[in-house]
KOLVO-527830 format. One record per residue (C-alpha): residue number from 1; residue in three letters; x, y, z. Coordinates in Angstrom, 3 decimals. Each point is the difference from the previous one (the first is absolute). Layout:
BEGIN
+-----+------+----------+----------+----------+
: pos : code :     east :    north :       up :
+-----+------+----------+----------+----------+
: NUM :  ALA :        X :        Y :        Z :
...
+-----+------+----------+----------+----------+
This chain:
BEGIN
+-----+------+----------+----------+----------+
: pos : code :     east :    north :       up :
+-----+------+----------+----------+----------+
:   1 :  UNK :   -6.402 :    1.264 :  -20.384 :
:   2 :  UNK :   -0.523 :    1.355 :    3.499 :
:   3 :  UNK :    1.947 :    3.170 :    0.739 :
:   4 :  UNK :    2.191 :   -0.349 :    3.082 :
:   5 :  UNK :    0.591 :    2.932 :    2.314 :
:   6 :  UNK :    3.385 :   -0.554 :    1.705 :
:   7 :  UNK :   -1.114 :    2.245 :    2.889 :
:   8 :  UNK :   -2.841 :   -2.369 :    0.948 :
:   9 :  UNK :    0.752 :   -3.125 :    2.064 :
:  10 :  UNK :   -0.848 :   -3.215 :   -1.834 :
:  11 :  UNK :    0.568 :   -3.717 :   -0.246 :
:  12 :  UNK :    0.330 :   -1.918 :   -3.247 :
:  13 :  UNK :   -2.635 :   -2.416 :    1.272 :
:  14 :  UNK :    0.079 :   -2.343 :   -3.002 :
:  15 :  UNK :    3.695 :   -0.710 :    0.683 :
:  16 :  UNK :   -0.502 :   -0.760 :    3.718 :
:  17 :  UNK :    1.436 :   -3.355 :    1.127 :
:  18 :  UNK :   -1.833 :   -0.092 :    3.353 :
:  19 :  UNK :    3.189 :    0.195 :    2.050 :
:  20 :  UNK :   -1.850 :    1.563 :    2.978 :
:  21 :  UNK :    2.702 :    2.627 :    0.603 :
:  22 :  UNK :   -2.291 :    3.008 :   -0.444 :
:  23 :  UNK :   -3.032 :   -1.526 :    1.690 :
:  24 :  UNK :    2.126 :   -0.902 :    3.012 :
:  25 :  UNK :    1.403 :    3.542 :    0.105 :
:  26 :  UNK :   -3.455 :    1.597 :    0.077 :
:  27 :  UNK :   -3.041 :   -2.269 :   -0.505 :
:  28 :  UNK :   -2.400 :    2.957 :   -0.050 :
:  29 :  UNK :    1.824 :    1.860 :   -2.735 :
:  30 :  UNK :    0.913 :   -3.036 :   -2.114 :
:  31 :  UNK :   -2.532 :   -2.742 :   -0.655 :
:  32 :  UNK :   -0.471 :   -2.855 :   -2.436 :
:  33 :  UNK :   -2.638 :   -0.186 :   -2.694 :
:  34 :  UNK :   -1.860 :   -3.206 :   -0.874 :
:  35 :  UNK :    3.053 :   -1.185 :   -1.983 :
:  36 :  UNK :    2.280 :    0.418 :    3.051 :
:  37 :  UNK :    1.743 :    2.981 :   -1.582 :
:  38 :  UNK :    0.709 :    3.110 :    2.056 :
:  39 :  UNK :   -1.398 :    3.447 :   -0.524 :
:  40 :  UNK :   -0.117 :    3.184 :    2.056 :
:  41 :  UNK :   -3.358 :   -0.049 :    1.739 :
:  42 :  UNK :    0.306 :    3.080 :    2.197 :
:  43 :  UNK :    2.807 :    2.552 :   -0.196 :
:  44 :  UNK :   -1.316 :    1.645 :    3.152 :
:  45 :  UNK :    0.612 :   -3.228 :    1.959 :
:  46 :  UNK :    3.734 :    0.530 :    0.024 :
:  47 :  UNK :    2.911 :    2.325 :   -0.541 :
:  48 :  UNK :    2.470 :    0.782 :   -2.726 :
:  49 :  UNK :    2.475 :   -2.002 :    2.073 :
:  50 :  UNK :   -2.319 :   -3.026 :   -0.403 :
:  51 :  UNK :   -0.011 :    0.480 :   -3.781 :
:  52 :  UNK :    3.776 :    0.343 :   -0.229 :
:  53 :  UNK :    0.666 :   -2.982 :    2.258 :
:  54 :  UNK :   -2.457 :   -2.133 :   -1.974 :
:  55 :  UNK :    1.725 :    1.012 :   -3.246 :
:  56 :  UNK :    3.365 :   -0.963 :    1.465 :
:  57 :  UNK :   -1.307 :   -3.372 :    1.214 :
:  58 :  UNK :   -1.920 :   -0.911 :   -3.168 :
:  59 :  UNK :    1.749 :   -2.939 :   -1.643 :
:  60 :  UNK :   -1.027 :    0.990 :   -3.538 :
:  61 :  UNK :    0.306 :    3.806 :    0.349 :
:  62 :  UNK :   -3.581 :    0.800 :   -0.984 :
:  63 :  UNK :   -0.820 :    2.512 :    2.750 :
:  64 :  UNK :    0.483 :    3.634 :   -0.958 :
:  65 :  UNK :   -0.330 :    2.373 :    2.990 :
:  66 :  UNK :   -0.544 :    3.149 :   -2.052 :
:  67 :  UNK :    0.242 :    3.281 :    1.888 :
:  68 :  UNK :   -0.938 :    0.430 :    3.667 :
:  69 :  UNK :   -3.533 :    1.191 :    0.705 :
:  70 :  UNK :    0.782 :    1.303 :    3.490 :
:  71 :  UNK :    2.688 :    2.655 :   -0.308 :
:  72 :  UNK :    0.346 :    0.023 :    3.795 :
:  73 :  UNK :    1.064 :   -3.639 :    0.318 :
:  74 :  UNK :    3.301 :   -0.328 :    1.831 :
:  75 :  UNK :    3.115 :   -0.751 :   -2.035 :
:  76 :  UNK :   -1.491 :    0.756 :   -3.420 :
:  77 :  UNK :    3.255 :    0.990 :   -1.662 :
:  78 :  UNK :    1.614 :   -3.328 :    0.867 :
:  79 :  UNK :   -3.147 :   -1.940 :   -0.941 :
:  80 :  UNK :   -0.249 :    1.716 :   -3.390 :
:  81 :  UNK :    3.637 :   -0.897 :   -0.650 :
:  82 :  UNK :   -0.719 :   -3.652 :    0.898 :
:  83 :  UNK :   -3.047 :    0.035 :   -2.295 :
:  84 :  UNK :    1.914 :    1.159 :   -3.112 :
:  85 :  UNK :    0.880 :   -3.497 :   -1.277 :
:  86 :  UNK :   -3.684 :   -0.964 :    0.014 :
:  87 :  UNK :   -1.452 :    2.915 :   -1.962 :
+-----+------+----------+----------+----------+
């Protein structure tokens, strides 16, 4: 079994229902594979806010924002609080 690091952002790609919520939020960060299931293509293409908002919008709760990479992003305390249900 693959070990999961809760600090690292991830998507449970195999459970993706192709709802388009994350890809509409940031189509450079979130993309579909050949099976039309989302994965994180480029963490540098967006912000922690993008990850948290995508997690909140995901209809099947498979996006896990992890911990913020940029400690200087505005509003981190509030974003980390919003991210708690998705860890």
